[in-house]
Backbone as CSV, one residue per row, in Angstrom:
resi,resn,N_x,N_y,N_z,CA_x,CA_y,CA_z,C_x,C_y,C_z
1,MET,94.308,45.636,92.636,95.329,45.074,91.802,94.655,44.589,90.522
2,ALA,95.258,44.872,89.378,94.739,44.406,88.093,95.511,43.161,87.666
3,ILE,94.771,42.185,87.152,95.397,40.942,86.699,94.615,40.399,85.501
4,GLU,95.342,39.856,84.557,94.755,39.267,83.355,94.818,37.746,83.496
5,ALA,93.679,37.072,83.301,93.634,35.615,83.418,93.354,34.997,82.043
6,GLN,94.066,33.937,81.730,93.875,33.233,80.464,92.620,32.361,80.482
7,THR,92.242,31.896,81.692,91.062,31.044,81.862,90.380,31.410,83.183
8,ASN,89.181,30.924,83.402,88.541,31.062,84.711,89.336,30.235,85.709
9,THR,89.653,30.802,86.852,90.456,30.083,87.842,90.268,30.699,89.222
10,LYS,90.714,29.993,90.229,90.714,30.465,91.613,92.155,30.481,92.100
11,GLY,92.375,31.165,93.204,93.716,31.178,93.749,93.792,31.881,95.085
12,MET,95.019,32.157,95.511,95.288,32.781,96.804,96.324,33.875,96.597
13,VAL,96.069,35.039,97.213,97.013,36.147,97.195,97.466,36.366,98.631
14,ARG,98.787,36.499,98.822,99.335,36.703,100.170,100.313,37.869,100.153
15,LEU,100.331,38.627,101.235,101.332,39.671,101.443,102.204,39.198,102.591
16,ILE,103.488,38.983,102.293,104.401,38.382,103.253,105.576,39.327,103.483
17,GLY,105.927,39.527,104.751,107.096,40.322,105.093,108.364,39.576,104.724
18,MET,109.461,40.290,104.605,110.722,39.664,104.215,111.237,38.685,105.274
19,ASP,110.665,38.747,106.479,111.031,37.781,107.516,110.112,36.560,107.501
20,GLY,109.169,36.510,106.537,108.254,35.383,106.415,106.923,35.574,107.104
21,SER,106.714,36.711,107.769,105.454,36.979,108.467,104.326,37.207,107.464
22,LEU,103.170,36.591,107.705,101.998,36.760,106.855,101.202,37.960,107.356
23,PHE,101.020,38.967,106.490,100.276,40.161,106.855,98.879,40.193,106.263
24,TYR,98.666,39.467,105.167,97.372,39.518,104.480,97.230,38.276,103.618
25,GLN,96.006,37.758,103.562,95.722,36.595,102.720,94.298,36.727,102.207
26,GLN,94.105,36.424,100.924,92.775,36.539,100.331,92.610,35.495,99.242
27,THR,91.483,34.809,99.242,91.117,33.907,98.154,90.559,34.753,97.021
28,VAL,90.937,34.434,95.791,90.451,35.182,94.636,89.813,34.243,93.623
29,VAL,88.807,34.743,92.929,88.163,34.039,91.824,88.318,34.934,90.606
30,LEU,88.970,34.421,89.572,89.243,35.198,88.370,88.443,34.666,87.197
31,GLN,87.940,35.568,86.403,87.270,35.225,85.155,88.276,35.406,84.022
32,LYS,88.091,34.695,82.931,88.970,34.855,81.774,88.934,36.323,81.340
33,GLY,90.129,36.904,81.148,90.216,38.299,80.736,90.700,39.179,81.871
34,ALA,90.366,40.469,81.797,90.831,41.451,82.786,90.030,41.341,84.081
35,ASN,90.733,41.376,85.208,90.125,41.306,86.534,90.738,42.378,87.430
36,THR,89.953,42.859,88.377,90.446,43.771,89.396,90.219,43.119,90.749
37,ILE,91.271,43.018,91.545,91.181,42.438,92.887,91.280,43.578,93.890
38,LEU,90.242,43.751,94.692,90.268,44.750,95.753,90.915,44.132,96.975
39,MET,91.918,44.808,97.499,92.644,44.290,98.657,92.516,45.279,99.810
40,ASN,92.051,44.799,100.949,91.928,45.621,102.153,93.122,45.335,103.057
41,LEU,94.238,45.975,102.750,95.460,45.749,103.526,95.336,46.390,104.904
42,PRO,96.036,45.850,105.891,95.979,46.414,107.242,96.431,47.877,107.245
43,GLU,95.689,48.730,107.940,96.035,50.152,108.017,97.343,50.377,108.770
44,ASN,97.660,49.497,109.709,98.853,49.657,110.539,100.058,48.886,109.973
45,LEU,100.086,48.656,108.672,101.189,47.933,108.038,102.485,48.725,108.232
46,PRO,103.472,48.147,108.909,104.721,48.873,109.161,105.489,49.165,107.874
47,ALA,106.304,50.210,107.904,107.175,50.505,106.772,108.128,49.332,106.564
48,GLY,108.429,49.030,105.312,109.342,47.932,105.016,109.103,47.370,103.635
49,SER,109.703,46.235,103.360,109.568,45.545,102.073,108.711,44.303,102.257
50,TYR,107.861,44.053,101.270,106.931,42.932,101.332,106.900,42.224,99.981
51,ALA,106.556,40.944,99.993,106.342,40.183,98.767,104.848,39.927,98.626
52,LEU,104.278,40.341,97.503,102.894,40.033,97.166,102.948,38.817,96.261
53,ILE,102.445,37.694,96.744,102.575,36.415,96.049,101.192,35.876,95.718
54,GLY,101.014,35.486,94.485,99.762,34.877,94.055,100.017,33.509,93.460
55,LYS,99.203,32.542,93.844,99.268,31.201,93.274,97.857,30.827,92.849
56,LEU,97.719,30.400,91.591,96.420,30.084,91.037,96.269,28.591,90.799
57,GLU,95.006,28.113,90.809,94.731,26.687,90.594,95.244,26.184,89.256
58,ASN,95.289,27.071,88.255,95.711,26.638,86.919,97.230,26.500,86.799
59,GLY,97.940,26.709,87.913,99.384,26.530,87.921,100.179,27.815,87.769
60,ASN,99.533,28.900,87.382,100.240,30.175,87.241,100.514,30.779,88.611
61,ALA,101.592,31.558,88.672,101.965,32.227,89.907,102.587,33.574,89.562
62,PHE,102.567,34.484,90.532,103.226,35.766,90.342,103.767,36.250,91.660
63,ARG,104.760,37.149,91.581,105.358,37.735,92.777,105.757,39.179,92.451
64,HIS,105.391,40.085,93.339,105.774,41.481,93.208,106.350,41.917,94.549
65,ILE,107.394,42.726,94.502,107.954,43.288,95.726,107.323,44.659,95.938
66,ILE,106.859,44.907,97.141,106.228,46.168,97.502,107.062,46.814,98.610
67,ILE,107.367,48.082,98.447,108.102,48.823,99.465,107.181,49.903,100.000
68,LYS,106.987,49.896,101.314,106.128,50.909,101.922,106.999,51.860,102.702
């Protein structure tokens, strides 16, 4: 996943099923500027819709819907 950070910061990325089940969680450290986050998602991830949610220490957050 590519992400642009305004400042150096840390945070958490989670992949959550629409029923609230947590499928993946990763701590991230971002440097100011362009960053690439490698995510090792479970190979047996069932078909469905998921929310990829990121919350950073600097207060920024993001959410993307993923359909598999």
